[in-house]
C-alpha positions as CSV (number, residue, x, y, z in Angstrom):
1,M,50.1,-47.5,5.4
2,I,47.6,-49.9,4.1
3,T,48.8,-51.7,0.7
4,T,46.4,-53.8,-1.6
5,D,46.0,-54.8,-5.2
6,I,42.9,-52.8,-5.9
7,L,41.8,-49.7,-3.8
8,I,38.1,-49.3,-4.2
9,I,36.7,-45.8,-3.4
10,G,33.0,-46.5,-2.4
11,A,31.5,-49.4,-0.5
12,G,28.1,-49.2,-2.2
13,P,26.7,-52.4,-4.0
14,T,29.1,-51.8,-7.0
15,G,32.1,-51.5,-4.8
16,L,31.1,-54.5,-2.7
17,F,30.7,-56.6,-6.0
18,T,34.0,-55.5,-7.2
19,V,35.5,-57.3,-4.2
20,F,33.9,-60.5,-5.4
21,E,35.2,-60.2,-9.0
22,A,38.6,-59.3,-7.9
23,G,38.7,-62.1,-5.5
24,L,38.0,-64.7,-8.2
25,L,41.2,-63.4,-9.7
26,K,43.2,-63.7,-6.5
27,L,43.5,-60.0,-6.1
28,K,43.3,-58.4,-2.8
29,T,41.0,-55.4,-2.2
30,H,40.4,-52.5,0.3
31,L,37.4,-50.2,0.3
32,I,37.2,-46.5,1.5
33,D,33.9,-45.0,2.3
34,A,32.8,-41.7,4.1
35,L,29.9,-43.5,5.5
36,P,30.3,-45.4,8.8
37,E,29.1,-48.8,7.3
38,P,29.2,-50.5,4.0
39,G,26.3,-50.3,1.5
40,G,26.2,-46.7,0.4
41,Q,22.8,-45.2,-0.3
42,C,21.3,-48.7,0.1
43,S,22.2,-48.8,3.7
44,E,22.2,-45.1,4.6
45,I,19.3,-43.7,2.8
46,Y,16.7,-46.4,1.9
47,P,17.5,-49.9,3.4
48,K,13.8,-50.7,3.4
49,K,13.2,-49.8,-0.2
50,P,12.4,-52.7,-2.5
51,I,14.5,-53.2,-5.6
52,Y,12.9,-55.1,-8.5
53,D,15.7,-55.3,-11.2
54,I,18.3,-57.5,-9.4
55,P,18.5,-60.9,-11.4
56,A,17.0,-63.9,-9.6
57,F,15.3,-61.6,-7.0
58,P,11.8,-60.6,-8.1
59,E,12.0,-58.3,-5.1
60,I,14.7,-57.5,-2.5
61,L,15.0,-54.8,0.0
62,A,18.1,-52.6,-0.4
63,G,19.5,-53.4,3.0
64,A,19.0,-57.2,2.4
65,L,20.9,-56.7,-0.9
66,V,23.9,-55.3,1.0
67,T,23.8,-58.1,3.5
68,N,23.9,-60.6,0.8
69,L,26.8,-58.9,-1.0
70,I,28.8,-58.8,2.2
71,D,28.1,-62.5,2.7
72,Q,29.2,-63.1,-0.9
73,I,32.5,-61.3,-0.5
74,S,33.4,-62.6,2.9
75,P,35.6,-65.5,1.6
76,F,38.0,-62.9,0.0
77,E,38.5,-60.9,3.4
78,P,38.4,-57.3,2.0
79,G,39.8,-54.5,4.2
80,F,37.7,-51.4,5.0
81,T,38.5,-47.8,5.9
82,L,35.0,-46.4,6.9
83,G,34.0,-43.1,8.2
84,E,36.7,-41.5,6.1
85,R,36.7,-39.6,2.8
86,A,39.2,-40.3,0.1
87,D,40.9,-36.8,0.0
88,T,44.2,-36.8,-2.2
89,L,45.8,-38.8,-4.9
90,E,49.4,-39.0,-5.7
91,R,51.3,-41.1,-8.3
92,L,54.5,-42.6,-6.8
93,E,57.8,-43.5,-8.5
94,D,56.8,-47.1,-8.9
95,N,53.7,-46.0,-10.9
96,S,51.3,-46.9,-8.0
97,F,49.0,-44.7,-6.3
98,L,48.9,-43.1,-2.8
99,V,45.5,-42.2,-1.7
100,T,45.1,-40.3,1.7
101,T,41.9,-39.8,3.6
102,N,40.6,-36.7,5.4
103,K,41.9,-38.3,8.6
104,G,45.4,-39.0,7.3
105,T,45.0,-42.7,6.6
106,K,47.3,-43.7,3.7
107,H,46.5,-46.4,1.1
108,N,48.9,-47.7,-1.6
109,A,47.7,-49.6,-4.7
110,P,48.7,-50.1,-8.4
111,V,44.9,-49.8,-9.4
112,V,42.3,-47.4,-8.0
113,V,38.7,-48.0,-8.8
114,I,36.1,-45.3,-8.1
115,A,32.9,-47.0,-7.4
116,G,30.9,-44.2,-5.9
117,G,32.6,-41.6,-3.8
118,L,30.2,-38.9,-4.8
119,G,30.6,-37.0,-1.7
120,S,27.6,-35.6,-0.1
121,F,24.0,-35.8,-1.4
122,E,21.6,-33.1,-1.1
123,P,17.8,-33.7,-1.7
124,R,16.3,-31.7,-4.6
125,K,13.5,-29.8,-2.7
126,P,10.4,-28.4,-4.4
127,L,10.0,-24.6,-4.5
128,I,7.5,-24.3,-1.6
129,D,8.0,-21.3,0.7
130,N,7.5,-23.0,4.0
131,I,8.7,-26.5,3.3
132,E,11.8,-26.2,5.6
133,Y,9.5,-25.4,8.6
134,F,7.7,-28.8,8.2
135,E,10.8,-30.9,7.8
136,D,10.6,-33.6,10.4
137,K,7.0,-32.4,11.0
138,G,5.5,-34.4,8.2
139,V,7.9,-33.6,5.4
140,A,10.7,-36.1,4.4
141,Y,12.9,-36.5,1.4
142,I,13.8,-40.0,1.8
143,I,12.2,-43.2,3.3
144,K,14.3,-45.3,5.6
145,D,11.6,-47.1,7.5
146,P,8.2,-47.7,5.7
147,E,6.7,-48.7,9.0
148,R,6.7,-45.0,10.1
149,Y,4.0,-44.5,7.6
150,R,1.6,-47.4,8.7
151,N,-1.9,-46.1,8.7
152,K,-0.9,-42.7,7.8
153,R,-2.1,-40.3,5.0
154,V,0.8,-40.0,2.6
155,I,1.4,-37.7,-0.3
156,I,4.2,-38.5,-2.7
157,S,5.5,-36.3,-5.4
158,G,7.7,-37.4,-8.3
159,G,7.7,-39.2,-11.6
160,G,10.7,-41.5,-11.4
161,D,11.3,-45.0,-10.1
162,S,11.6,-44.0,-6.5
163,A,8.3,-42.2,-6.4
164,L,6.4,-45.0,-8.2
165,D,8.1,-47.9,-6.2
166,W,7.4,-46.2,-2.8
167,A,3.7,-45.4,-3.8
168,I,3.2,-49.0,-4.8
169,F,4.9,-50.3,-1.6
170,L,3.2,-47.9,0.8
171,A,-0.2,-48.7,-0.7
172,D,-0.5,-51.8,1.5
173,I,0.9,-49.9,4.7
174,A,-0.5,-46.4,4.6
175,S,-4.1,-45.6,5.2
176,E,-4.1,-43.4,2.0
177,V,-1.5,-42.9,-0.7
178,V,-1.7,-39.8,-3.0
179,L,0.9,-39.7,-5.9
180,V,1.5,-36.4,-7.7
181,H,3.5,-35.8,-10.8
182,R,3.9,-32.7,-12.8
183,R,3.7,-34.3,-16.1
184,K,1.3,-36.7,-17.8
185,E,3.8,-39.5,-18.5
186,F,6.0,-41.1,-15.9
187,R,9.7,-41.7,-16.4
188,G,10.0,-44.7,-14.3
189,A,9.9,-48.5,-15.3
190,L,7.0,-49.3,-17.5
191,D,6.1,-52.3,-15.1
192,S,6.0,-49.9,-12.2
193,V,3.9,-47.4,-14.2
194,E,1.5,-50.1,-14.9
195,K,1.3,-51.3,-11.4
196,A,0.6,-47.8,-10.2
197,A,-2.1,-47.4,-12.8
198,K,-3.8,-50.5,-11.6
199,L,-3.7,-49.4,-8.0
200,A,-5.2,-46.1,-9.0
201,K,-7.9,-47.8,-10.9
202,S,-8.8,-50.0,-7.8
203,G,-8.7,-47.0,-5.5
204,K,-5.6,-48.0,-3.5
205,I,-3.6,-44.8,-4.9
206,R,-5.1,-41.4,-5.7
207,L,-3.1,-40.2,-8.8
208,Y,-2.9,-36.6,-9.9
209,T,-0.8,-36.0,-13.0
210,E,0.0,-32.6,-14.6
211,A,-0.1,-31.2,-11.1
212,E,2.1,-30.1,-8.3
213,V,2.0,-29.7,-4.6
214,K,2.1,-25.8,-4.1
215,K,1.4,-25.0,-0.6
216,L,1.6,-26.7,2.9
217,Y,-0.7,-26.1,5.8
218,G,-0.4,-26.8,9.6
219,D,0.5,-25.5,13.1
220,E,2.8,-27.9,14.9
221,K,2.9,-30.5,12.1
222,L,1.7,-30.8,8.6
223,E,-2.1,-31.1,8.2
224,A,-2.9,-30.4,4.5
225,V,-1.6,-29.5,1.1
226,I,-2.7,-27.6,-1.9
227,I,-2.3,-29.5,-5.2
228,K,-2.5,-27.3,-8.3
229,Y,-3.0,-28.4,-11.8
230,N,-0.7,-27.1,-14.3
231,H,-3.6,-26.0,-16.4
232,D,-5.3,-23.0,-14.7
233,N,-8.8,-24.0,-15.7
234,R,-8.5,-27.2,-13.7
235,G,-8.0,-25.3,-10.4
236,E,-6.7,-26.4,-7.1
237,I,-7.4,-29.3,-4.6
238,Y,-7.1,-29.0,-0.8
239,V,-5.9,-32.5,0.5
240,E,-5.6,-33.3,4.2
241,T,-2.5,-35.4,4.9
242,D,0.0,-36.5,7.6
243,C,3.0,-36.8,5.4
244,F,4.4,-35.3,2.3
245,I,7.4,-37.0,0.6
246,P,8.8,-35.1,-2.5
247,L,11.1,-37.8,-4.2
248,F,12.9,-35.6,-6.8
249,G,16.3,-37.4,-6.4
250,L,19.5,-36.5,-4.9
251,S,22.0,-33.9,-6.1
252,P,25.5,-35.4,-5.7
253,K,28.7,-33.7,-5.4
254,L,32.1,-35.3,-6.4
255,G,34.0,-33.7,-3.6
256,P,37.8,-34.1,-3.6
257,I,37.8,-36.6,-6.3
258,G,36.8,-33.8,-8.7
259,N,40.3,-32.5,-8.1
260,W,42.3,-35.6,-9.1
261,G,42.7,-34.6,-12.9
262,L,39.9,-36.9,-14.1
263,E,37.9,-36.0,-17.0
264,I,34.5,-34.8,-15.8
265,E,31.3,-34.4,-17.5
266,K,28.0,-33.3,-15.8
267,N,29.4,-34.2,-12.4
268,A,30.4,-37.7,-13.6
269,I,33.7,-39.2,-14.6
270,K,34.1,-40.0,-18.3
271,V,35.3,-43.7,-19.0
272,N,36.1,-45.9,-22.0
273,N,33.0,-48.1,-22.1
274,A,34.3,-49.7,-25.3
275,K,37.1,-51.5,-23.5
276,D,37.6,-51.5,-19.7
277,Y,35.8,-48.5,-18.0
278,S,39.3,-46.8,-17.5
279,T,39.5,-43.0,-17.0
280,N,42.0,-40.6,-18.6
281,I,44.5,-41.6,-15.9
282,N,46.1,-45.0,-16.6
283,G,45.4,-47.3,-13.6
284,I,42.3,-45.4,-12.4
285,Y,38.8,-46.9,-13.3
286,A,35.4,-45.6,-12.6
287,I,32.4,-47.9,-12.5
288,G,28.8,-47.7,-11.2
289,D,26.8,-44.3,-10.9
290,V,29.8,-42.2,-10.7
291,N,30.8,-42.8,-14.4
292,T,29.4,-41.7,-17.7
293,Y,29.6,-42.8,-21.4
294,P,27.2,-42.9,-24.3
295,G,24.2,-45.0,-23.5
296,K,24.9,-45.2,-19.6
297,L,22.1,-46.8,-17.6
298,K,22.4,-45.9,-13.9
299,L,21.4,-49.3,-12.6
300,I,23.0,-51.5,-9.9
301,L,23.0,-54.3,-12.6
302,S,25.2,-52.0,-14.9
303,G,27.6,-51.4,-12.0
304,F,27.9,-55.2,-11.5
305,H,28.7,-55.7,-15.3
306,E,31.2,-52.8,-15.2
307,A,33.1,-54.3,-12.1
308,A,33.4,-57.7,-13.8
309,V,34.8,-56.4,-17.0
310,M,37.1,-53.7,-15.2
311,C,38.6,-56.4,-12.9
312,Q,39.8,-58.5,-16.0
313,F,41.8,-55.5,-17.3
314,A,43.1,-54.4,-13.9
315,Y,44.6,-57.9,-13.4
316,Q,46.8,-57.1,-16.4
317,I,48.1,-54.0,-14.7
318,I,48.8,-55.8,-11.4
319,H,50.3,-58.9,-13.0
320,P,51.6,-57.8,-16.5
321,N,53.5,-61.0,-17.1
322,K,50.8,-63.3,-16.2
323,K,47.8,-64.5,-18.2
324,Y,44.6,-65.3,-16.4
325,V,42.3,-67.9,-17.9
326,M,38.8,-67.4,-16.6
327,K,37.0,-70.3,-15.0
328,Y,33.3,-70.4,-14.3
329,T,32.4,-70.4,-10.6
330,T,29.9,-73.3,-11.5
331,V,32.8,-75.5,-12.2
332,G,35.4,-74.4,-9.6
333,G,33.2,-72.9,-6.9
334,V,34.6,-70.0,-5.0
335,E,38.0,-70.3,-3.4
336,G,38.9,-67.9,-0.7
337,F,42.5,-66.7,0.1
338,D,42.8,-69.4,2.6
339,G,42.7,-71.9,-0.1
340,S,39.4,-73.5,1.0
341,K,36.5,-74.0,-1.4
342,K,33.3,-72.1,-0.9
343,E,30.4,-73.9,-2.6
344,A,27.1,-72.2,-3.4
345,K,24.8,-72.1,-0.5
346,K,21.7,-72.6,-2.4
347,E,20.9,-75.7,-4.5
348,V,21.1,-75.2,-8.2
349,V,17.6,-75.5,-9.8
350,K,17.9,-77.6,-13.0
351,A,16.1,-76.1,-16.0
352,I,15.7,-79.6,-17.5
353,S,15.4,-82.9,-15.8
């Protein structure tokens, strides 16, 4: 049986950063993830997707973010159970938890942190009769390698951050980028909306709003689509293309975690955000996209903040008779469990001389 201080369900960015915050408190961590490698969606679904809202990184690829996080937590030597799904939860006599995976691996810890563990993800597909026929023949629901679209004609559907970010990114790779959104207004970040509008004005993106892709044409592969405006008097447009990428998001499923007695609301775990991101079960926390509370923002940045706060309160459960005094890493550096100091690898840029 694997024993640890904090058992983390989910090895995405939030789960990985939890290792760092716990390590600063000298708490051991172990992570469980159904995927075969750490990183969650950032590694499995869109490693080449640019992310723009990580502090100090104007732009960073999702895969590179995961690499940096793994490098950052390496001094704390976390354990990993990968390729296995957290299946059952049991409260033991000593008030700790026993979590068993679908492959029978047992884990014991006084604190369990759910930092993902959403189970399987199903892409939200548009209602087009023959779309499944063209899957892997020009239709894709995620972008893993943008180089696949170099010098190709690409049509992207969607109005969120993913659709906007990829349209902007592929504008310099694809021979043609068409962005289609069923509404007039986009719901993505304002900066991305403005960038897309500028690219449309310069001719690098063809933009169709209040419109939807309704039909697909082709024999052995996708050759063209019909874009239909929502207002009948504006008619339809026949557009030749090589690729159609509807980015309407992924539909998550909690899986076995949904049977652990946690309070669930709209497929997410309710937590106390006024204090410590605890669930209705004492000793179990939920952070990152898996949780919900008034004003929740599903951002990696939010997950990082929640991890930092949660670890301070988890420390009190693990060491009820000790008081931890927080020290800034700028003063003490980062000390691994071997006692060696790990100083920052990059030089500090002074704001004032």
